[in-house]
TIRO-2110 file (N, C-alpha, C; in Angstrom, 1 decimal):
// TIRO-2110
21.8, -22.8, -30.8, N, 1, A
22.9, -22.7, -31.7, CA, 1, A
23.5, -21.4, -31.5, C, 1, A
24.8, -21.4, -31.4, N, 2, A
25.6, -20.1, -31.2, CA, 2, A
25.6, -19.3, -32.5, C, 2, A
25.8, -18.0, -32.4, N, 3, A
25.8, -17.1, -33.5, CA, 3, A
26.8, -17.5, -34.6, C, 3, A
28.0, -17.9, -34.2, N, 4, A
29.0, -18.4, -35.1, CA, 4, A
28.5, -19.6, -35.9, C, 4, A
28.0, -20.6, -35.2, N, 5, A
27.4, -21.8, -35.8, CA, 5, A
26.3, -21.5, -36.8, C, 5, A
25.5, -20.5, -36.4, N, 6, A
24.3, -20.1, -37.2, CA, 6, A
24.8, -19.5, -38.5, C, 6, A
25.8, -18.6, -38.4, N, 7, A
26.4, -18.0, -39.6, CA, 7, A
27.0, -19.1, -40.6, C, 7, A
27.7, -20.0, -40.0, N, 8, A
28.3, -21.1, -40.8, CA, 8, A
27.2, -21.9, -41.5, C, 8, A
26.1, -22.2, -40.7, N, 9, A
25.0, -23.0, -41.3, CA, 9, A
24.3, -22.2, -42.4, C, 9, A
24.1, -20.9, -42.3, N, 10, A
23.5, -20.1, -43.3, CA, 10, A
24.4, -20.1, -44.6, C, 10, A
25.7, -20.0, -44.4, N, 11, A
26.6, -20.0, -45.6, CA, 11, A
26.6, -21.3, -46.3, C, 11, A
26.6, -22.4, -45.5, N, 12, A
26.5, -23.8, -46.0, CA, 12, A
25.2, -24.0, -46.8, C, 12, A
24.1, -23.5, -46.2, N, 13, A
22.8, -23.6, -46.9, CA, 13, A
22.8, -22.8, -48.2, C, 13, A
23.3, -21.6, -48.2, N, 14, A
23.4, -20.8, -49.4, CA, 14, A
24.2, -21.5, -50.5, C, 14, A
25.4, -22.0, -50.1, N, 15, A
26.3, -22.6, -51.0, CA, 15, A
25.7, -23.9, -51.6, C, 15, A
25.0, -24.7, -50.8, N, 16, A
24.3, -25.9, -51.3, CA, 16, A
23.2, -25.5, -52.3, C, 16, A
22.4, -24.5, -51.9, N, 17, A
21.3, -24.1, -52.7, CA, 17, A
21.8, -23.7, -54.1, C, 17, A
22.8, -22.9, -54.1, N, 18, A
23.4, -22.4, -55.4, CA, 18, A
23.9, -23.6, -56.2, C, 18, A
24.6, -24.5, -55.6, N, 19, A
25.1, -25.7, -56.3, CA, 19, A
24.0, -26.5, -56.9, C, 19, A
23.0, -26.7, -56.1, N, 20, A
21.8, -27.6, -56.6, CA, 20, A
21.1, -26.9, -57.8, C, 20, A
21.0, -25.6, -57.7, N, 21, A
20.4, -24.9, -58.9, CA, 21, A
21.3, -25.0, -60.1, C, 21, A
22.7, -24.9, -59.9, N, 22, A
23.6, -25.1, -61.0, CA, 22, A
23.5, -26.5, -61.6, C, 22, A
23.1, -27.5, -60.8, N, 23, A
22.9, -28.9, -61.2, CA, 23, A
21.5, -29.2, -61.8, C, 23, A
20.7, -28.1, -61.9, N, 24, A
19.4, -28.3, -62.6, CA, 24, A
18.2, -28.3, -61.7, C, 24, A
18.3, -28.2, -60.4, N, 25, A
17.1, -28.1, -59.6, CA, 25, A
16.5, -26.7, -59.7, C, 25, A
15.2, -26.6, -59.6, N, 26, A
14.5, -25.3, -59.6, CA, 26, A
14.9, -24.6, -58.3, C, 26, A
14.8, -23.3, -58.2, N, 27, A
15.1, -22.6, -56.9, CA, 27, A
14.3, -23.2, -55.7, C, 27, A
13.0, -23.5, -55.9, N, 28, A
12.3, -24.1, -54.8, CA, 28, A
12.8, -25.5, -54.4, C, 28, A
13.1, -26.3, -55.4, N, 29, A
13.6, -27.7, -55.1, CA, 29, A
15.0, -27.6, -54.4, C, 29, A
15.8, -26.6, -54.9, N, 30, A
17.1, -26.4, -54.3, CA, 30, A
17.0, -26.0, -52.8, C, 30, A
16.1, -25.1, -52.6, N, 31, A
15.9, -24.6, -51.2, CA, 31, A
15.4, -25.7, -50.3, C, 31, A
14.4, -26.5, -50.8, N, 32, A
13.9, -27.6, -50.0, CA, 32, A
15.0, -28.6, -49.7, C, 32, A
15.8, -28.9, -50.6, N, 33, A
16.9, -29.9, -50.4, CA, 33, A
17.9, -29.4, -49.4, C, 33, A
18.2, -28.1, -49.5, N, 34, A
19.2, -27.5, -48.6, CA, 34, A
18.6, -27.5, -47.2, C, 34, A
17.3, -27.3, -47.1, N, 35, A
16.6, -27.4, -45.8, CA, 35, A
16.7, -28.8, -45.2, C, 35, A
16.4, -29.8, -46.0, N, 36, A
16.5, -31.2, -45.5, CA, 36, A
17.9, -31.5, -45.1, C, 36, A
18.9, -31.0, -45.8, N, 37, A
20.3, -31.3, -45.3, CA, 37, A
20.6, -30.5, -44.0, C, 37, A
20.0, -29.3, -43.9, N, 38, A
20.2, -28.6, -42.6, CA, 38, A
19.7, -29.4, -41.5, C, 38, A
18.5, -30.0, -41.6, N, 39, A
17.8, -30.8, -40.6, CA, 39, A
18.7, -32.1, -40.4, C, 39, A
19.1, -32.7, -41.4, N, 40, A
20.0, -33.9, -41.3, CA, 40, A
21.2, -33.6, -40.5, C, 40, A
21.9, -32.5, -40.9, N, 41, A
23.1, -32.1, -40.2, CA, 41, A
23.0, -31.9, -38.7, C, 41, A
21.8, -31.6, -38.3, N, 42, A
21.6, -31.3, -36.9, CA, 42, A
20.8, -32.4, -36.1, C, 42, A
20.7, -33.5, -36.8, N, 43, A
20.1, -34.7, -36.2, CA, 43, A
21.2, -35.8, -36.1, C, 43, A
21.7, -36.0, -34.9, N, 44, A
22.8, -37.0, -34.7, CA, 44, A
22.5, -38.4, -35.1, C, 44, A
21.2, -38.7, -35.2, N, 45, A
20.8, -40.1, -35.6, CA, 45, A
20.6, -40.3, -37.1, C, 45, A
20.6, -39.2, -37.8, N, 46, A
20.4, -39.2, -39.3, CA, 46, A
21.7, -39.4, -40.0, C, 46, A
22.0, -40.6, -40.5, N, 47, A
23.2, -40.8, -41.2, CA, 47, A
23.1, -41.0, -42.7, C, 47, A
22.0, -40.5, -43.2, N, 48, A
21.8, -40.5, -44.6, CA, 48, A
22.6, -39.5, -45.3, C, 48, A
23.0, -39.8, -46.6, N, 49, A
23.8, -38.9, -47.4, CA, 49, A
23.2, -38.8, -48.8, C, 49, A
23.8, -37.9, -49.5, N, 50, A
23.5, -37.7, -51.0, CA, 50, A
24.6, -38.3, -51.8, C, 50, A
24.4, -38.9, -52.9, N, 51, A
25.4, -39.3, -53.8, CA, 51, A
26.3, -38.1, -54.2, C, 51, A
25.6, -37.0, -54.3, N, 52, A
26.2, -35.7, -54.6, CA, 52, A
27.4, -35.3, -53.6, C, 52, A
27.3, -35.8, -52.4, N, 53, A
28.3, -35.5, -51.4, CA, 53, A
29.5, -36.5, -51.4, C, 53, A
29.4, -37.5, -52.2, N, 54, A
30.3, -38.6, -52.1, CA, 54, A
31.5, -38.5, -53.1, C, 54, A
32.7, -38.9, -52.6, N, 55, A
33.9, -38.8, -53.5, CA, 55, A
33.8, -39.8, -54.7, C, 55, A
32.9, -40.8, -54.6, N, 56, A
32.7, -41.7, -55.7, CA, 56, A
31.8, -41.3, -56.8, C, 56, A
31.2, -40.1, -56.6, N, 57, A
30.3, -39.5, -57.5, CA, 57, A
31.1, -38.8, -58.6, C, 57, A
31.0, -39.1, -59.8, N, 58, A
31.7, -38.4, -60.9, CA, 58, A
30.8, -37.4, -61.5, C, 58, A
31.1, -36.1, -61.2, N, 59, A
30.2, -35.0, -61.6, CA, 59, A
30.1, -35.0, -63.1, C, 59, A
31.1, -35.1, -63.8, N, 60, A
31.1, -35.0, -65.3, CA, 60, A
30.2, -36.0, -66.0, C, 60, A
30.2, -37.2, -65.5, N, 61, A
29.4, -38.3, -66.1, CA, 61, A
28.1, -38.6, -65.3, C, 61, A
28.0, -38.0, -64.1, N, 62, A
26.8, -38.2, -63.2, CA, 62, A
26.6, -39.7, -62.9, C, 62, A
27.7, -40.4, -62.6, N, 63, A
27.6, -41.8, -62.3, CA, 63, A
28.4, -42.0, -61.0, C, 63, A
28.1, -43.2, -60.4, N, 64, A
28.9, -43.6, -59.2, CA, 64, A
30.1, -44.5, -59.7, C, 64, A
31.3, -44.1, -59.3, N, 65, A
32.4, -44.9, -59.8, CA, 65, A
32.7, -46.1, -58.9, C, 65, A
32.0, -46.3, -57.9, N, 66, A
32.2, -47.4, -57.0, CA, 66, A
31.2, -48.5, -57.2, C, 66, A
30.0, -48.2, -57.2, N, 67, A
28.9, -49.2, -57.4, CA, 67, A
28.7, -49.5, -58.9, C, 67, A
28.5, -50.8, -59.2, N, 68, A
28.3, -51.2, -60.6, CA, 68, A
27.1, -52.1, -60.7, C, 68, A
26.5, -52.1, -61.9, N, 69, A
25.4, -53.0, -62.1, CA, 69, A
25.9, -54.4, -62.3, C, 69, A
25.1, -55.4, -62.3, N, 70, A
25.6, -56.8, -62.4, CA, 70, A
26.4, -57.0, -63.7, C, 70, A
26.1, -56.2, -64.8, N, 71, A
26.9, -56.4, -66.0, CA, 71, A
28.2, -55.5, -66.0, C, 71, A
28.5, -54.9, -64.9, N, 72, A
29.8, -54.1, -64.8, CA, 72, A
29.7, -52.6, -65.1, C, 72, A
28.5, -52.1, -65.5, N, 73, A
28.4, -50.7, -65.8, CA, 73, A
28.3, -49.9, -64.5, C, 73, A
28.7, -48.6, -64.7, N, 74, A
28.6, -47.7, -63.5, CA, 74, A
27.1, -47.4, -63.3, C, 74, A
26.7, -47.3, -62.0, N, 75, A
25.3, -47.0, -61.7, CA, 75, A
25.0, -45.5, -61.9, C, 75, A
23.8, -45.2, -62.1, N, 76, A
23.3, -43.9, -62.2, CA, 76, A
22.7, -43.6, -60.8, C, 76, A
23.5, -42.8, -60.0, N, 77, A
23.0, -42.6, -58.6, CA, 77, A
21.8, -41.7, -58.5, C, 77, A
21.1, -41.8, -57.4, N, 78, A
20.0, -40.9, -57.1, CA, 78, A
20.6, -39.7, -56.5, C, 78, A
21.1, -38.8, -57.3, N, 79, A
22.0, -37.7, -56.8, CA, 79, A
21.4, -36.9, -55.7, C, 79, A
20.2, -36.6, -55.6, N, 80, A
19.6, -35.7, -54.7, CA, 80, A
18.6, -36.4, -53.7, C, 80, A
18.8, -37.7, -53.5, N, 81, A
17.9, -38.4, -52.6, CA, 81, A
18.7, -38.9, -51.4, C, 81, A
18.3, -38.5, -50.2, N, 82, A
19.0, -38.9, -49.0, CA, 82, A
18.8, -40.4, -48.9, C, 82, A
20.0, -41.1, -48.6, N, 83, A
20.0, -42.5, -48.6, CA, 83, A
21.2, -43.0, -47.8, C, 83, A
21.3, -44.3, -47.5, N, 84, A
22.4, -44.9, -46.9, CA, 84, A
23.1, -45.7, -47.9, C, 84, A
24.5, -45.6, -48.0, N, 85, A
25.2, -46.3, -49.0, CA, 85, A
26.5, -46.9, -48.3, C, 85, A
26.7, -48.2, -48.5, N, 86, A
27.8, -48.9, -47.8, CA, 86, A
29.2, -48.4, -48.3, C, 86, A
29.2, -47.8, -49.5, N, 87, A
30.5, -47.3, -50.1, CA, 87, A
30.7, -45.8, -50.0, C, 87, A
29.8, -45.1, -49.3, N, 88, A
29.9, -43.7, -49.2, CA, 88, A
31.2, -43.2, -48.5, C, 88, A
31.9, -42.2, -49.2, N, 89, A
33.1, -41.6, -48.7, CA, 89, A
32.9, -40.1, -48.9, C, 89, A
32.9, -39.3, -47.8, N, 90, A
32.7, -37.9, -47.9, CA, 90, A
33.7, -37.2, -48.8, C, 90, A
33.1, -36.4, -49.8, N, 91, A
33.9, -35.7, -50.7, CA, 91, A
34.5, -34.4, -50.0, C, 91, A
35.7, -34.0, -50.3, N, 92, A
36.3, -32.8, -49.7, CA, 92, A
35.6, -31.6, -50.4, C, 92, A
35.3, -30.7, -49.5, N, 93, A
34.6, -29.5, -50.0, CA, 93, A
35.6, -28.5, -50.7, C, 93, A
35.2, -28.1, -51.9, N, 94, A
36.1, -27.2, -52.6, CA, 94, A
35.4, -25.8, -52.6, C, 94, A
36.2, -24.8, -52.5, N, 95, A
35.6, -23.4, -52.3, CA, 95, A
35.5, -22.7, -53.7, C, 95, A
END
C-alpha cells in the first residue's frame, strides 16, 4: 500500500470509528467494526456491506426505506452487520 493510500485508509478508519461511537457502539466495538471494514475494503472478493452505508437507511428512524415486512412496515436493519442486500445503494459520503 502506498503512503498516500495508507493515509486515506487511516482517515477513513478514524472517521468510521467516530461515527460508530456516535451511533452507540463502545470504543472497542467501533474499533473492531472499523477494522473489519478495512479488511473488507481491501478484499476484492468481499462484497458485503453495512445497512449503515446504504442510501436506503434512514438515520433518524433507524429503518430501511426500501425493504418492508410482509405487512408493509419498514424493516429494522442490522445496521452494523456485514451482509449482502439486493437493494443496496451506496450512500454518498458527507464530510
